[in-house]
N, C-alpha and C positions, 0 to 999 in steps of 0.2 A: 535709521536714521531718525532723529528727533525732529519735527517742525519746528522752526526758529519762532522766538516770541519776541523779536526785536520790533521796535515802531516802524511804520512804514517811511520809506525814503521821501524826501520833499520833492523829487523827480522821479519818474518812472525808472526802474532799475531792472537791467537785463544782464544775465549771465550767458557768455558764448562759450560753449565746450566744443572745441575743434582742433583736431590734431595738426592740420595743415598751417603752417606759420603765415604764409601769405594770405591765406583765406582768414585766419582768425585775426590778423592785424586789420586788414581791409575792413572786415565787419566791425571791429571795435571803432576805427576811425569814422566810418560813415554813420554808425549809431551815434556817437558823440558828436558829430555835427548836427545830428537832429535835436540834440538836447537831452539824450538819455545818459544815464549814469551806467557805465559798462565795466564788468569785470570779465575776466577771460580765465580759462583753462584748458589744458591740452588732453585730459582724459577724466574719467568718471572718479578716479581716487583724488585728483587734484580738486576737482569741483565740488566734492563732499563737504570739507570745512568750510568752503564759502556758503554754501547753502545752509549750513547749520547756524552760521554766525548772523545771516540776515534774510528777510523775505524778498525775494526778487520777484517782480511783477511778471517776467517772462524769461524763460530758459530757451535757448538756441542751441539745440543738440545735433552734431554729426551723428549719423548712424553707424559709420564704420570707424569707431575709436579703438585705439589700442588697448587690450585688454578687455574690459567690459564693454560690450557694444551698446549703441544708444537705446534699442529696444529694451533691453535687459535693465539698463540704468534707469530709464523712465518709469518701468513697472515697479522697481524698487522704490523710487521716489514717491510714487502714488501708494504704495503700500505703508509707507512710513508717514503719511499724511501730508505731504508737501503739496500744496494746491496751485502753486504758479502755473501760469499758461506755458505750454511747451510747443515750440515750432522745431520740427525735425527737418534737416538738411541732409540730402543723399544723392547719390548719383543713381540709385536705383529708381526705376520709374515703372516697374511692373505693378499691375494692379495689386497682387498678393502683398508686395513689400508695403504699399501705401496703407491697405487695410490693416497690416500687422502693426504699423505705426499709431493708428487711431486705436487698435485694441489694447496697445500697450499704455495708452493715456494721454497721448498727444492731441492737441486741438487743431494743428494744422500740420501740413507735410509739403515740403517744396524740393523740387529736383533740381539738381546741379547739371549744366551751368544755369544759374538763375540771373533774372535781370534785376539790377539793383532798386529800380523803382518799384517793381512788383514786391520785391522783399520788404522795403520799407512800408508800403501799403499793408502788407499782411502783419508786420510787425506793430504798426498803428492800431489795426483793427484788435488784435489780441491784447494789447496794453489797454485798450479802452475797455475791453471785456473784464479785464482784471481790475478795473476801477482807476486806473491811472490815465494820463493823457500828457503827449509831449508839450513843452512850452509852446504856447501860441503867440507870444508877443516877443519881438526883438526891438531895442531901442539903440539908435546910433546916430551920432552927428546931428543931432536935433530933428531927428525923425523917428517915427514909431510905426513898425511893420506888423500888422495883425494878420497872422496866418489863417486863423480861422475865419475872420470876415473878408480876407483877401483884400486888405486895405492899406494904403501908405498915407501917413498924416505927418504934418509938422507938428512940433510940440505945442504951438500955438493954437493947435487945433485945425489948421486948413489941411484939406485934403488934396492929395496929388492923384489925378487920373492916369492909371497906368493900362496897358492892354495885357491881355492875359501873358502873352510871351515876355513882356518887359517885366511884369511882377515875377514870372518865374526866374528869369535871369537875375533880378536883384537877390532873390532868395538865394540862388545858387551861389552867388558871388559871395554873399555874406556868411552863408554857412561854410564857404571854402576860404575865407578871408586869409590874407598873408600867404596864399600859396599861388604859384604860377600856374594858371590853367590854360591848358591848349584850347584852340578854337574847336578842335574835334571832341574835347571833353565838354565842352559848353554846349556843343551842338547835340550829343548824345543825351544830356542831362535834361536840356530844355526844350529842345524840338523832338528828340526820340531817335532811336537808333535806326528805326525803319523809315525815317522820314529823310529824302534827299533834299539837301540844302547847300547852297554854295557857302562854303566856310566864311566869305567876306560878308556875309549877311550878319554875322556876328558884330563885325565892326559898326556897322547901321545901327543896330539896336543899342549897343554900348554908347554910342553917340547920342542917340535920342534919349536914353536914361539919363545921362550927364545933364543933358539940356533940362529935362523935367525935374531933376534934383537940384537946379540951380548951381551946379558946380563951379567953383573959380579957385584961383590958386590959394587963396585964403581959407577955403573950405577944410573941415576938420576929418574930411575923408578924401581919398583919391583912388581912381581906377586907372593904374598904370598899364600902358602899352608895352608888352615885351615883344621887341622886333622878332619877327620869325616864328614867334611861340603862340601869344596869346594875350591874356591880361592877368592882373593881380589887383584885387581890392585892398587897400589899407585904411585902418581906421585909427583915430587917436583913443577912441573908447567905444565899448559896446556894452550892453547889459541885457540879461535875460531874467525873467522872473524866477 
């Protein structure tokens, strides 16, 4: 397999090689929500032409693939000159299995079941090592959200003071805009799965967030309350760099 000579993508690109459809689709959707360009494949043979066509910043390889396993595929990629970062995913957690992954040429190794926030943090670290970085600024409804500086401002330059939790809540709603989100999903993502919080706490924070954003019925965004479920954020427009 020859290393690709295509120009780099304007946004960090990731190839997910995973035969489990639910995991593959979930990874793709969550990574796209983070601003990455994502391609998917179910096994090594399907992944090869994709890798020949473009230079991915990161490959996420399941170890237990049908046909050629992730270890062998990774070794073959390295032998052919592919330089992309590699994160291996597997249910195997024995030390020998982890060492085998690193010896095959992977930069990181994460066992299943994994926590989404940990996976995204590891992906971000590997992408930075590859020389890329996820988009850091989102503009919406007259506001600019800078993820790197953790700052929210109006287009006229005025800053809006948000608590850490309010900031994380806004980021989560924006990244999952137009989707109905349960209070449980919001709590897991913003507060963490290990933190015990009354689900109605979400209501209070959403209310505070709307007040700080100066929401009115004339605003070009809205955070809908979905009775018995949770919330859905809708925008007239949104841009990313």
